[in-house]
C-alpha positions in Angstrom: -0.2 0.0 0.2 1.0 3.5 -0.4 2.3 5.6 2.3 0.0 7.7 3.7 1.8 11.2 3.3 -0.7 12.8 6.0 -2.4 10.5 8.5 -4.2 12.8 10.6 -6.1 14.5 7.3 -6.8 10.4 6.7 -8.1 9.9 10.2 -10.3 13.2 9.5 -11.6 11.9 5.9 -12.5 8.7 7.8 -14.2 10.4 10.7 -16.4 12.2 8.2 -17.3 8.8 6.2 -18.4 7.4 9.0 -20.4 9.7 10.6 -22.1 9.6 7.0 -22.5 5.9 7.4 -24.2 6.1 10.7 -26.5 9.5 9.9 -27.3 8.3 6.1 -26.9 4.8 6.2 -23.9 2.7 4.1 -25.5 3.0 0.5 -25.0 6.6 1.2 -21.5 6.4 1.8 -20.8 3.9 -0.8 -22.5 6.4 -3.0 -19.7 9.1 -2.2 -16.8 6.7 -2.2 -17.8 5.9 -5.9 -17.9 9.5 -6.7 -14.5 10.3 -5.9 -13.1 7.3 -7.5 -14.9 8.2 -10.5 -15.1 12.0 -11.0 -12.1 14.5 -11.2 -12.3 18.1 -10.5 -13.9 20.4 -13.4 -11.1 21.3 -15.4 -8.6 19.7 -17.7 -6.5 17.0 -17.8 -4.0 18.4 -18.8 -2.7 21.6 -17.8 -1.5 24.4 -19.3 2.1 23.3 -17.8 2.1 20.6 -19.1 0.7 21.4 -22.8 3.0 19.7 -25.4 4.5 22.0 -28.3 1.7 22.7 -30.8 3.6 20.8 -34.1 2.0 22.9 -36.9 1.5 26.4 -38.2 -1.5 27.5 -36.1 -1.7 30.8 -38.5 -2.0 28.5 -41.9 -4.3 25.6 -40.1 -6.3 28.7 -38.8 -6.8 30.4 -41.9 -7.9 26.5 -43.3 -10.2 26.1 -40.5 -12.1 29.2 -41.0 -12.4 28.4 -45.0 -14.0 25.2 -43.8 -16.1 26.9 -41.6 -17.4 29.1 -44.3 -18.4 26.5 -46.7 -19.7 24.0 -44.8 -22.0 26.5 -44.0 -22.4 28.0 -47.3 -23.5 24.3 -48.9 -26.2 24.1 -46.5 -27.8 27.5 -46.7 -27.2 27.2 -51.3 -29.6 23.7 -50.6 -31.9 25.2 -48.1 -33.6 26.7 -50.7 -34.7 23.9 -52.4 -35.7 22.6 -49.1 -33.4 20.2 -48.9 -31.8 21.4 -45.2 -28.9 20.2 -43.4 -26.9 20.6 -39.9 -25.1 24.0 -39.4 -24.5 23.8 -35.7 -22.9 20.7 -34.8 -19.7 20.7 -37.5 -19.3 24.7 -36.3 -19.0 23.4 -32.8 -16.7 20.4 -33.6 -14.2 22.3 -36.2 -11.2 22.2 -34.4 -11.5 18.7 -33.4 -11.5 17.6 -36.4 -9.0 20.2 -38.4 -6.3 19.4 -35.5 -7.1 15.2 -36.5 -6.6 15.8 -40.3 -3.6 17.7 -40.1 -1.9 15.6 -37.4 -3.6 12.9 -36.4 -5.3 10.6 -38.5 -3.2 8.3 -40.4 -4.6 7.4 -43.7 -2.8 3.9 -44.3 -3.8 2.3 -40.9 -6.5 4.6 -38.6 -10.1 4.2 -38.8 -12.0 7.1 -38.2 -15.6 7.6 -37.3 -17.1 11.1 -38.0 -19.8 12.5 -36.3 -23.0 12.0 -38.9 -24.5 15.5 -38.7 -20.8 17.2 -38.8 -20.7 15.8 -42.6 -20.9 18.8 -44.0 -17.4 20.3 -42.7 -16.0 16.9 -44.0 -16.9 17.8 -47.2 -15.8 21.4 -46.9 -12.4 20.1 -46.1 -12.4 17.8 -49.1 -13.1 20.5 -51.1 -10.4 22.3 -49.8 -7.9 19.6 -50.2 -9.1 19.3 -54.1 -10.9 16.1 -53.5 -14.5 17.9 -54.3 -15.9 20.5 -56.6 -18.2 23.0 -56.1 -20.6 21.5 -58.7 -20.2 18.5 -55.8 -21.1 20.7 -53.1 -24.0 22.3 -54.5 -25.4 18.8 -55.1 -25.5 18.2 -50.9 -28.1 16.1 -50.3 -28.8 15.6 -53.9 -28.2 12.4 -54.6 -30.1 11.6 -57.7 -28.2 13.9 -59.4 -25.4 12.3 -58.8 -24.7 14.4 -55.9 -23.2 14.3 -52.3 -25.3 12.2 -49.6 -26.6 14.1 -46.6 -24.4 12.0 -43.8 -21.7 9.5 -44.4 -23.0 6.6 -46.6 -20.4 4.4 -47.7 -22.7 2.5 -50.3 -23.6 6.1 -51.6 -20.1 7.0 -51.7 -17.9 4.3 -51.6 -14.8 5.6 -52.7 -15.0 8.3 -50.0 -17.0 7.1 -46.8 -15.8 4.1 -44.7 -18.3 3.9 -42.0 -22.2 4.9 -41.7 -22.6 6.5 -38.1 -25.8 8.9 -38.5 -28.0 6.1 -36.7 -27.1 7.1 -33.4 -25.5 4.8 -30.9 -23.9 2.4 -33.7 -21.0 4.3 -34.4 -19.9 4.0 -30.9 -20.5 0.2 -31.0 -19.2 -0.4 -34.3 -15.8 1.7 -33.5 -15.8 -0.8 -30.2 -15.9 -4.0 -32.3 -13.8 -2.3 -34.9 -10.7 -1.9 -32.3 -11.3 -5.2 -31.2 -10.9 -7.0 -34.8 -8.0 -5.1 -35.4 -6.4 -7.1 -32.4 -8.2 -9.9 -33.8 -6.8 -9.9 -37.1 -3.4 -9.0 -35.3 -3.5 -11.9 -33.2 -4.2 -14.2 -35.4 -1.3 -13.6 -37.7 -3.6 -12.6 -41.1 -2.3 -8.5 -40.6 -0.2 -6.5 -38.7 -2.6 -3.9 -36.9 0.1 -2.7 -34.6 -0.5 0.7 -35.9 -3.9 0.8 -36.2 -6.0 3.6 -34.3 -9.8 4.3 -34.1 -10.8 7.0 -33.4 -14.7 7.8 -32.8 -16.4 11.5 -32.7 -19.3 11.3 -31.2 -22.3 13.5 -29.1 -23.0 14.4 -25.6 -26.7 13.7 -26.6 -25.4 10.6 -28.2 -24.4 8.7 -25.2 -28.0 8.3 -24.3 -28.6 5.5 -27.0 -28.3 2.1 -25.2 -25.9 0.8 -27.3 -23.3 4.1 -27.3 -22.1 2.3 -24.0 -23.2 -1.5 -24.4 -19.7 -2.9 -24.7 -17.3 -0.3 -22.5 -16.7 -2.8 -20.4 -15.5 -5.2 -23.3 -12.9 -2.4 -24.4 -11.4 -2.4 -21.2 -11.4 -5.8 -20.5 -9.0 -6.4 -23.8 -7.0 -3.4 -23.2 -8.2 -1.5 -26.4 -5.8 1.2 -26.0 -6.2 1.4 -30.1 -9.3 3.2 -29.7 -10.4 6.8 -28.9 -13.4 8.3 -28.2 -13.9 12.1 -28.7 -17.0 13.0 -27.4 -18.2 16.7 -28.3 -19.4 18.1 -24.8 -21.3 21.2 -26.2 -24.3 20.6 -23.7 -27.2 20.0 -26.0 -29.2 17.6 -27.8 -31.3 18.0 -30.9 -33.7 20.6 -29.0 -32.3 21.2 -25.6 -29.5 20.6 -23.4 -28.7 17.0 -22.8 -28.5 17.4 -18.9 -30.6 20.3 -17.7 -30.1 19.8 -14.2 -27.1 17.9 -13.7 -23.5 17.9 -15.7 -23.2 15.6 -18.6 -19.1 15.4 -18.8 -19.4 14.4 -15.0 -21.5 12.2 -15.5 -19.8 10.4 -18.7 -16.4 10.4 -16.8 -18.2 8.2 -13.8 -19.4 5.8 -16.6 -16.6 5.4 -18.5 -14.2 5.6 -15.6 -16.2 3.2 -13.9 -15.8 0.8 -16.8 -12.0 1.1 -17.1 -11.5 3.6 -19.4 -8.7 6.5 -19.4 -10.7 9.9 -19.1 -9.2 13.4 -20.6 -10.9 16.2 -20.1 -10.5 19.2 -22.1 -13.1 22.0 -20.7 -11.6 25.1 -20.9 -9.9 27.5 -23.2 -6.5 29.1 -22.5 -8.3 32.5 -21.4 -10.1 30.3 -18.4 -6.0 29.5 -17.1 -5.5 32.6 -15.1 -9.3 32.1 -13.6 -9.2 28.2 -12.2 -6.3 28.9 -9.7 -9.5 29.7 -7.8 -10.7 27.0 -5.6 -14.2 28.5 -5.1 -14.9 29.2 -9.1 -13.5 25.6 -9.9 -16.4 24.3 -7.0 -18.6 26.3 -8.4 -18.2 25.4 -12.1 -18.6 21.6 -10.9 -21.9 22.7 -9.2 -23.6 24.5 -12.4 -26.3 22.3 -14.1 -25.5 22.3 -17.7 -29.0 23.7 -18.5 -27.4 26.8 -16.8 -24.2 26.6 -18.4 -26.0 27.0 -21.6 -27.8 30.6 -20.3 -24.2 31.9 -19.5 -23.0 30.9 -22.6 -25.9 33.3 -24.2 -25.8 36.2 -21.7 -24.5 39.4 -20.7 -21.2 39.8 -18.8 -23.4 41.7 -15.8 -25.6 38.3 -15.6 -22.6 35.8 -16.0 -20.9 38.1 -13.1 -23.5 37.8 -11.0 -25.2 34.2 -11.0 -21.5 32.8 -11.1 -18.5 35.1 -10.1 -20.4 36.8 -7.2 -18.1 37.5 -4.3 -15.0 36.7 -6.4 -12.2 38.9 -7.3 -12.4 38.4 -10.9 -9.9 40.6 -12.7 -12.2 41.2 -15.8 -14.4 43.3 -17.4 -18.2 42.2 -18.3 -17.0 42.1 -21.9 -14.1 40.0 -20.9 -16.7 37.5 -19.0 -19.1 37.4 -21.8 -16.1 36.4 -23.8 -14.5 34.1 -21.9 -17.6 32.0 -20.1 -19.5 32.5 -23.3 -17.0 30.8 -25.9 -13.5 30.1 -24.3 -13.7 26.0 -24.8 -11.0 23.9 -25.1 -12.8 22.6 -28.2 -12.3 25.8 -29.9 -9.0 26.1 -29.5 -6.2 23.6 -31.4 -3.6 23.7 -28.3 -5.8 22.5 -26.0 -7.1 19.7 -28.9 -3.8 18.8 -29.2 -2.4 18.1 -26.1 -5.9 15.9 -25.1 -5.4 13.9 -28.2 -1.7 13.3 -27.6 -2.5 12.5 -24.0 -5.1 9.6 -25.1 -2.4 8.2 -27.4 0.0 8.3 -24.6 -2.0 6.6 -22.3 -1.4 2.4 -22.3 -3.1 -0.5 -21.1 -7.0 0.6 -21.9 -9.2 2.6 -24.2 -9.6 6.6 -23.8 -12.6 9.0 -23.8 -11.9 12.6 -24.1 -14.4 14.7 -23.1 -14.2 18.0 -24.7 -16.5 20.6 -24.3 -17.3 23.3 -27.0 -20.4 25.7 -27.8 -22.9 24.1 -30.2 -23.2 26.7 -33.4 -19.8 28.3 -32.7 -18.6 31.4 -34.7 -22.5 31.3 -36.4 -23.7 34.1 -34.6 -25.9 35.0 -31.4 -28.8 33.9 -32.8 -27.3 30.3 -33.2 -24.9 29.9 -30.7 -26.1 28.2 -27.9 -29.3 28.3 -28.3 -32.0 25.3 -27.9 -33.4 25.6 -31.5 -30.0 25.4 -33.2 -30.1 21.9 -34.7 -33.0 23.2 -36.9 -31.6 26.3 -38.4 -31.0 25.3 -41.9 -29.5 28.4 -43.5 -27.6 32.0 -42.8 -28.8 35.3 -43.6 -26.6 37.5 -45.8 -26.3 39.7 -42.7 -25.6 36.4 -40.9 -22.7 35.7 -43.6 -21.1 38.8 -42.9 -20.8 38.9 -39.4 -18.9 35.3 -40.1 -16.9 36.6 -42.7 -15.5 39.1 -40.1 -15.4 36.7 -37.2 -13.2 34.4 -39.6 -11.2 37.0 -41.3 -11.9 36.2 -44.8 -11.3 37.7 -47.8 -15.1 38.3 -48.8 -16.1 41.5 -50.1 -19.8 43.1 -49.3 -20.6 42.7 -53.1 -20.5 39.4 -53.1 -22.7 38.8 -50.3 -25.4 40.9 -51.9 -27.0 37.8 -54.0 -29.4 35.0 -52.8 -26.3 32.8 -52.1 -23.3 33.0 -50.7 -20.5 32.0 -52.6 -17.7 29.2 -51.9 -14.6 30.3 -51.1 -11.1 28.1 -52.0 -7.5 30.1 -51.7 -6.6 28.6 -54.4 -4.7 25.3 -55.0 -1.5 26.8 -54.9 -2.3 28.9 -52.0 -0.1 28.4 -48.6 -3.5 26.8 -47.2 -4.2 24.2 -49.8 -0.2 23.3 -49.9 0.0 22.8 -46.2 -3.3 20.8 -46.2 -1.5 18.5 -49.1 1.5 18.2 -47.0 0.0 16.9 -43.9 -2.0 14.7 -45.8 0.6 13.3 -47.8 2.6 13.2 -44.5 -0.2 11.0 -43.0 -0.7 8.5 -45.6 -3.3 10.1 -47.7 -6.9 11.7 -47.7 -9.3 11.0 -45.1 -11.8 9.8 -45.5 -11.2 7.4 -48.0 -12.6 4.0 -49.0 -10.4 1.8 -50.9 -10.8 -2.2 -51.8 -7.5 -3.4 -52.5 -7.9 -7.4 -51.8 -7.3 -10.3 -54.3 -10.4 -12.8 -54.7 -10.3 -15.8 -52.5 -9.6 -19.1 -54.0 -13.1 -21.4 -54.6 -12.8 -23.7 -51.8 -13.3 -27.6 -52.5 -15.7 -29.3 -53.6 -15.9 -32.2 -50.8 -17.4 -30.1 -47.9 -20.6 -29.6 -50.7 -20.7 -33.3 -52.0 -21.0 -34.6 -48.3 -24.1 -32.7 -48.2 -25.2 -32.9 -51.7 -25.5 -36.8 -51.1 -27.7 -36.6 -48.5 -28.2 -38.3 -45.0 -30.7 -41.1 -43.9 -30.1 -40.2 -40.2 -32.3 -37.2 -39.1 -29.9 -34.5 -39.2 -31.1 -30.2 -38.9 -30.3 -27.5 -41.1 -28.7 -25.9 -38.6 -26.3 -28.7 -37.9 -26.0 -29.2 -41.5 -25.0 -25.9 -41.9 -22.4 -25.6 -39.1 -20.7 -29.0 -40.4 -20.5 -27.6 -43.9 -18.5 -24.5 -42.1 -16.4 -26.8 -40.2 -15.2 -28.5 -43.2 -14.9 -25.7 -45.1 -12.7 -24.1 -42.4 -10.2 -26.7 -42.5 -9.7 -25.6 -46.5 -5.5 -24.5 -46.6 -6.2 -21.5 -48.2 -9.6 -20.0 -47.0 -10.2 -22.0 -44.1 -8.4 -19.4 -41.6 -10.6 -16.4 -43.2 -13.7 -18.0 -42.0 -14.9 -16.0 -39.0 -17.3 -17.6 -36.8 -19.5 -15.1 -34.4 -21.6 -16.2 -31.7 -23.6 -14.9 -29.2 -24.2 -17.5 -26.8 -25.2 -21.3 -26.7 -22.8 -22.7 -29.4 -23.7 -25.9 -27.6 -27.1 -25.3 -28.5 -26.3 -25.0 -33.2 -24.2 -27.7 -32.5 -20.9 -25.5 -32.5 -18.9 -27.1 -29.6 -17.4 -29.3 -32.4 -15.3 -26.0 -33.5 -14.1 -25.4 -29.7 -11.1 -27.9 -30.0 -9.2 -27.2 -33.1 -10.5 -23.3 -33.4 -10.8 -22.5 -30.2 -12.1 -19.4 -29.0 -10.7 -16.1 -29.3 -9.4 -14.2 -26.2 -6.6 -12.0 -26.5 -5.9 -13.1 -22.7 -5.6 -16.6 -23.7 -7.0 -19.1 -21.4 -6.3 -18.4 -17.5 -8.1 -20.8 -16.1 -8.5 -24.8 -16.2 -12.0 -25.7 -18.1 -14.6 -27.5 -15.8 -14.9 -29.7 -18.6 -11.7 -30.0 -19.7 -11.3 -33.7 -19.6 -14.2 -33.8 -22.7 -13.1 -34.2 -25.7 -15.1 -30.9 -27.3 -14.1 -29.1 -23.9 -14.2 -25.1 -24.0 -10.8 -23.9 -25.0 -9.7 -20.2 -25.5 -6.6 -18.7 -27.3 -5.0 -15.4 -28.3 -5.3 -16.8 -31.4 -8.7 -18.2 -31.4 -10.6 -18.3 -34.7 -14.1 -18.5 -32.8 -15.8 -15.1 -31.4 -18.0 -16.3 -28.5 -19.3 -12.8 -27.5 -21.4 -13.6 -24.6 -25.4 -12.4 -24.4 -25.1 -9.6 -26.8 -26.7 -9.8 -30.4 -25.7 -6.1 -30.8 -22.2 -7.1 -30.2 -22.5 -9.7 -32.1 -23.5 -7.7 -35.2 -21.1 -5.3 -34.4 -18.2 -8.3 -34.8 -19.5 -9.3 -38.0 -19.8 -5.6 -39.6 -16.3 -5.0 -38.7 -15.2 -8.5 -40.2 -17.7 -8.2 -43.2 -16.1 -5.4 -44.4 -12.3 -6.0 -43.7 -12.1 -6.3 -47.1 -12.4 -2.8 -47.6 -10.9 -1.6 -44.2 -7.9 -3.7 -44.2 -7.5 -5.0 -47.7 -7.6 -8.7 -46.1 -11.2 -10.5 -47.1 -12.9 -12.6 -44.8 -15.8 -14.4 -44.3 -17.8 -14.2 -41.2 -20.9 -15.9 -40.6 -23.0 -15.1 -37.3 -25.3 -17.6 -36.1 -28.1 -16.5 -34.2 -31.4 -17.4 -32.4 -33.3 -16.3 -35.7 -36.2 -14.1 -33.6 -33.4 -12.7 -31.8 -31.8 -11.1 -35.1 -33.2 -8.7 -37.3 -36.0 -7.4 -35.1 -33.4 -6.8 -32.1 -30.6 -5.6 -34.6 -32.0 -4.5 -37.9 -30.6 -1.2 -37.3 -27.3 -2.9 -37.6 -28.0 -4.9 -40.7 -29.2 -1.5 -42.6 -25.6 -0.1 -41.5 -23.7 -3.4 -42.5 -25.6 -3.2 -45.7 -24.5 0.8 -46.1 -21.0 -0.2 -45.2 -21.1 -2.9 -48.3 -20.4 -5.9 -45.7 -20.1 -9.3 -47.0 -21.0 -12.5 -45.3 -23.7 -14.8 -43.8 -25.9 -14.2 -41.3 -27.5 -17.3 -39.9 -31.1 -17.2 -38.5 -31.0 -20.8 -36.4 -34.1 -22.2 -35.0 -36.1 -20.9 -37.2 -39.7 -20.3 -37.8 -42.9 -20.3 -35.5 -43.5 -23.7 -35.1 -40.0 -25.7 -34.6 -38.9 -24.3 -30.7 -41.1 -27.0 -28.9 -42.1 -25.5 -25.7 -40.0 -21.9 -26.4 -43.3 -20.0 -26.9 -43.8 -16.6 -28.1 -41.0 -14.5 -27.7 -38.8 -17.4 -28.9 -41.0 -18.1 -32.3 -39.9 -16.3 -35.4 -42.6 -16.2 -37.9 -41.5 -12.8 -39.7 -37.7 -12.3 -39.5 -37.8 -13.4 -43.7 -40.4 -10.5 -44.3 -38.3 -8.0 -42.6 -34.8 -9.1 -44.1 -36.9 -9.3 -47.6 -37.1 -5.2 -47.0 -33.0 -5.1 -47.0 -32.0 -4.4 -50.8 -28.3 -5.7 -50.0 -29.6 -8.8 -48.2 -30.1 -12.0 -50.1 -32.6 -13.9 -48.1 -33.0 -17.6 -48.2 -35.1 -20.3 -46.3 -33.4 -23.7 -47.3 -35.4 -27.0 -46.7 -32.3 -29.7 -47.2 -29.3 -29.7 -46.5 -27.9 -29.6 -50.2 -29.7 -26.6 -50.7 -27.6 -24.8 -47.7 -24.5 -26.2 -49.4 -25.5 -24.7 -52.8 -26.7 -21.6 -51.3 -23.6 -21.3 -49.6 -21.3 -22.4 -52.3 -22.9 -19.5 -54.6 -22.3 -17.2 -51.9 -19.0 -17.2 -51.9 -18.5 -17.0 -55.4 -20.7 -13.9 -55.5 -19.1 -11.9 -52.3 -15.4 -13.2 -52.3 -14.7 -14.6 -55.9 -13.8 -12.0 -59.1 -16.9 -10.0 -59.1 -17.4 -9.3 -55.4 -20.2 -8.3 -55.1 -21.6 -6.2 -52.3 -24.1 -8.2 -50.9 -24.5 -10.4 -47.6 -26.8 -13.6 -47.1 -29.3 -14.2 -44.6 -30.1 -18.6 -44.5 -32.8 -19.3 -41.6 -32.1 -23.0 -40.8 -34.3 -25.5 -38.4 -33.4 -27.2 -35.2 -35.7 -30.4 -36.2 -34.0 -33.4 -37.1 -35.2 -34.7 -40.2 -34.1 -37.5 -43.0 -31.6 -35.2 -45.8 -32.4 -36.5 -49.2 -29.6 -36.6 -51.9 -29.6 -34.1 -54.4 -31.7 -34.6 -57.3 -30.1 -33.7 -60.7 -30.6 -30.2 -62.4 -32.1 -28.3 -59.6 -29.3 -25.8 -58.7 -30.3 -22.8 -61.0 -34.0 -23.4 -59.2 -32.6 -23.4 -55.7 -30.2 -20.1 -56.3 -33.1 -18.4 -58.0 -35.8 -19.2 -55.7 -37.9 -22.5 -56.9 -37.7 -25.7 -58.1 -40.4 -28.5 -58.3 -38.9 -31.0 -55.6 -41.3 -33.5 -56.0 -44.1 -34.3 -59.2 -47.2 -36.2 -58.2 -49.1 -35.5 -61.1 -49.5 -31.6 -61.0 -53.3 -31.1 -60.2 -52.7 -28.4 -57.6 -49.4 -27.0 -56.7 -47.6 -27.1 -53.4 -45.2 -24.1 -53.1 -43.4 -24.9 -49.5 -40.1 -23.4 -47.8 -37.9 -24.4 -44.8 -39.0 -26.9 -43.0 -42.6 -27.0 -44.3 -41.8 -29.1 -47.1 -41.5 -32.0 -45.2 -45.5 -30.8 -44.2 -46.4 -30.2 -48.0 -44.9 -33.8 -49.0 -46.9 -35.4 -45.9 -50.0 -33.8 -47.4 -49.2 -34.9 -51.1 -49.3 -38.4 -49.7 -52.5 -37.9 -47.9 -54.1 -36.4 -50.6 -52.9 -39.3 -53.5 -53.9 -41.7 -51.0 -57.1 -40.7 -49.3 -58.5 -38.9 -52.2 -56.8 -39.9 -55.2 -55.8 -36.2 -56.2 -51.9 -35.9 -57.4 -50.3 -32.7 -56.6 -46.6 -31.0 -56.9 -44.6 -30.3 -54.3 -42.0 -27.2 -55.5 -39.2 -26.0 -53.1 -39.1 -22.4 -52.5 -35.7 -21.6 -51.5 -36.2 -17.7 -51.5 -40.1 -16.1 -51.7 -38.2 -12.8 -51.9 -35.4 -13.2 -54.5 -38.1 -14.3 -56.7 -40.1 -11.3 -56.0 -36.6 -9.4 -56.6 -36.7 -11.1 -60.0 -40.1 -10.4 -61.0 -40.2 -6.9 -59.8 -37.0 -6.2 -61.8 -36.9 -8.3 -65.3 -38.3 -7.1 -68.0 -38.8 -10.8 -69.4 -41.0 -13.1 -68.1 -40.2 -13.6 -64.1 -38.2 -16.7 -63.3 -41.4 -18.0 -61.2 -43.9 -17.9 -63.8 -40.7 -19.8 -66.4 -40.6 -22.3 -63.6 -44.0 -23.0 -63.3 -44.8 -22.7 -67.0 -46.6 -25.8 -68.7 -48.6 -26.5 -65.6 -52.8 -26.1 -64.4 -54.2 -26.3 -61.4 -54.0 -24.1 -58.0 -51.3 -22.6 -56.4 -51.0 -23.0 -52.5 -48.3 -21.7 -50.9 -47.2 -23.1 -47.3 -44.1 -22.0 -44.8 -43.1 -21.5 -41.1 -43.4 -17.7 -41.5 -46.6 -15.6 -41.7 -48.3 -15.4 -44.7 -47.2 -11.9 -45.9 -43.5 -13.7 -46.7 -44.8 -16.4 -49.9 -47.7 -13.4 -50.6 -44.3 -11.6 -52.1 -45.0 -13.3 -55.2 -48.6 -13.8 -55.5 -49.1 -10.8 -58.4 -46.9 -12.8 -60.4 -49.1 -16.0 -59.9 -51.5 -16.3 -63.1 -53.7 -18.7 -61.5 -55.9 -18.8 -58.3 -53.4 -18.4 -55.2 -54.0 -19.9 -51.4 -51.3 -19.1 -49.0 -51.1 -20.4 -45.3 -48.6 -19.4 -42.4 -48.1 -19.2 -39.2 -49.5 -15.2 -38.8 -49.8 -14.5 -35.2 -48.0 -15.0 -32.3 -45.9 -18.1 -31.4 -47.0 -20.6 -28.7 -45.7 -23.1 -26.3 -46.5 -26.8 -27.3 -45.9 -29.5 -28.7 -44.5 -29.4 -32.7 -47.6 -31.2 -34.0 -50.0 -29.1 -32.0 -48.6 -25.9 -32.5 -48.7 -26.4 -36.0 -53.0 -27.5 -36.1 -53.1 -24.7 -34.7 -51.7 -22.6 -37.1 -53.4 -24.5 -39.7 -50.3 -25.4 -41.7 -50.3 -29.4 -40.5 -50.2 -31.8 -43.5 -53.7 -31.9 -42.7 -54.7 -28.6 -43.0 -52.4 -28.2 -46.0 -54.4 -31.2 -47.5 -57.9 -29.9 -46.6 -56.6 -26.1 -48.2 -55.3 -28.4 -51.5 -58.9 -29.8 -51.8 -60.8 -26.2 -51.4 -58.7 -24.8 -53.9 -59.1 -27.4 -56.6 -63.0 -27.5 -55.7 -63.2 -24.2 -56.2 -61.5 -24.4 -59.7 -64.1 -27.0 -60.8 -66.8 -24.4 -59.9 
C-alpha cells in the first residue's frame, strides 16, 4: 500500500465518512466513495504547464479552419433554397476537433475514423479545400438522384469516400469498439499487422444516451483496447435542448467511463480560463452549475454572468471579458488544447481513452445560433449573418459578393499556402481521410468435398442448423481460405452444435485461457486462445452484429477478405438488430447471417418470444440482403457455395446472405439432378405428383407439404406437385426487376391447377410473389404470436399441419372446378 503522507487528514476523512454512514446509511457512504473514485475536478486533465509544443503552423491552420467553416455553412444555406436542409451547428461546434485530427493525427494507411454524422458538411468542406470535391459537387449536397453528395456518411452512396455509416446514433460508438477489437483479432491471428492502427470515434454527448453507445465499454477495457479513442463533443445540447439540464453530462460520462475502466481526458476550458482556475471556489462552482444554466451563461451578458457565477470572487475581467470567456472560451475551440488532449490519449496505454471536450454548439455562427436550443433545426444563415461570419473568421469576402441570394464558396487556390499545407499534412499522414479503398485479391474457390457431403444426403435425421455448422467446419479446414472464416455467436454455441469447433478453432481471447475448464476432460471442452478463431460474444446480439460488420467489411478496411458467419436465434436477429443490418448494408459488408432455430413452430415449448415467423419478411426489405429459407442440407450447401462465389470471387458483389435454418432433425435426401439453378433463383419442382395442384413450400414446411401430398394421393386420389421455394424474396426481386418473364412463371410454365403456398412464416412472406402467379392462389402461414407446445399441436393451431394443407388443396381444387 502507498505511504500515507498525511495520517491526520486521513483520519479526519475517515471520521467524516463514518459519520455519513451512521447518519445516512452505508448506501450513501458507498455512493460518495464511488463518486470520489470516478470523477475528478471540473478542469482540464492536461494543465497549461504540461501542454506539449504545438507541431503545426497555427496561423495557416486557422485560415484552413475558417475556409472549412465558411464552406460548410455556404453549402447548407445554398441547398436550403430547395428545402433540402442540413445541419449547421454540429460541425461549427466540432470544427477544431476534426482539423487537428486532419493535420496531425489521422493516418490514412492504418487508422479508422468514425465521423459524427451531423458534422458531414464540414468533412465535405475540408475535402473541397484539398481538391477532392468540386463546387459543383458541394452544390449537389443532399441531391443524390442528380449524382450529388449524400447527407451523411454513407459508404454505399459514396463508396470511394466514406468508410463507416454513423448517423444512426449509438451504432458509431458500438461499431468503433468492435472494430478496434477486430483489429487486434486480425493481429493476434497473424492475418495482418495492425499494431499501428488506431480507431477514432467522434460522438455527441446527447448520443451517449443511446444504450448502444455504452453497451460495450467494459469489453473495450477488459481487452485493453488502447488502440481506441472516443472524442465526445460536450456542447451540452441535444437536438432540442440541454443534454442534462439539471446536472452535468461531463461528470456523468466521466463516472461511466472511469467505472468501466477507461482512461478519461477532460478538455473543458480555453486558455482564457487558465488565469481564473487557480480559484478553488470558482472550480467548485463550475462543478456544481447544471448544464442548462451553463448553456444560458454562454448566451448571456457579462453582467448576468458576473452576478450568477462570479459573485463574491475577485475577477480581474470586465463584463465584456466575462461574456467572451464564459460565452465561448472552450478547449474544443482551441487547437492547442485539442492537440494536448489527443496527445495524452495516444500516450495512454493498457486501456481505451475517452476525451470529453467542451464546446459551444453553433460556435462562430452568431448570437442567434450559438448555444440556442433551436440551433439544430436552423438550416441556413442570412446574408447579414454571413457578413458577421466573414468578419469573425477574417475571410477575404467583399460585401458585393454577399449581395445576392446565395453565399459564394471560398477557396484560396490550389497553389495557396493553405492548400499546399493541407496537402503536405495529408501526404505525411498517408493520404486523404476519409477514403475507402478496396484492394484485396479474390479468394480461391473452396474444394468440392464439403459440398458433396451435403449433396449425398443422410438417412440419419439431421437438422439444417447442424448441416450448416458441419459444412462450415469442413470449409474452415480448407488450406487457403479456412483461416479466413470468422464464426460469430452471441451465446449458446452448443445449442447450434458448434462445440465441435472448440478444440480446433478455439475461442478468441487476447488473454488466452487463464483457467482450467470445468469440462477439460471432455473431447469437446471449452478452449480459449489468443489466436482463437471463434468470436463467442456472450449475450449480446448488438455486439455480435458489430463484430460481424467489422469482419464483413475487412476486405475494404484492411484489404483482407474475411468470411464471417454470425449464427443466432432467428427471433433475436432482425427484429432486435435490424438497424445494424441496414448499417451493414450501407458499409457494403459481405458474409453470412444465419437465423438458426427458425420458424414459428419448430421451437418446441419456447413460446411467444422465441418463435420467429417474420424475420424472412424483415430481411426481404433490405436491398443488400439475399434471404433464403432452405429446406434441405444440399440446398444449404448450394447457397453457401454461390454466396462465396458472389461475395469473394472475382466480381466481389456488395451483398450479404441471410439463411434461416431449423433445429428439427429430419432425413436429408440426396440432391436431385438439374436443380441448382432453381435453388439459387428461388424455386424448383422437388416432387412431381400429377400436377392437379401445386404446393409451394419453404424450409421445414416442405416436409408437411410432402406428407400432405401423400394424404391427397392415398385418401382422395388427387395428384399434386411439391415445389421447394428456397427464397420468396429473391423470386419477388426477380419479378420486379426483370424485363422478361419472371422466373417464378418460367418455373411453373406448362402446368395447370391452383397454387397453395405454405411456410413456417407469416403469410406475408409467400404472398410476396402472389402478383406474379397467374392462377388461383392460396397461402397458409403462421400469423400471430408463437405458442408453447409440441410441434404437431402448434402446427394444427396455425393450420399448417399436413391435414390442414390437404384440406386447403381440396378447397382450392373444388373452387377451381366451380
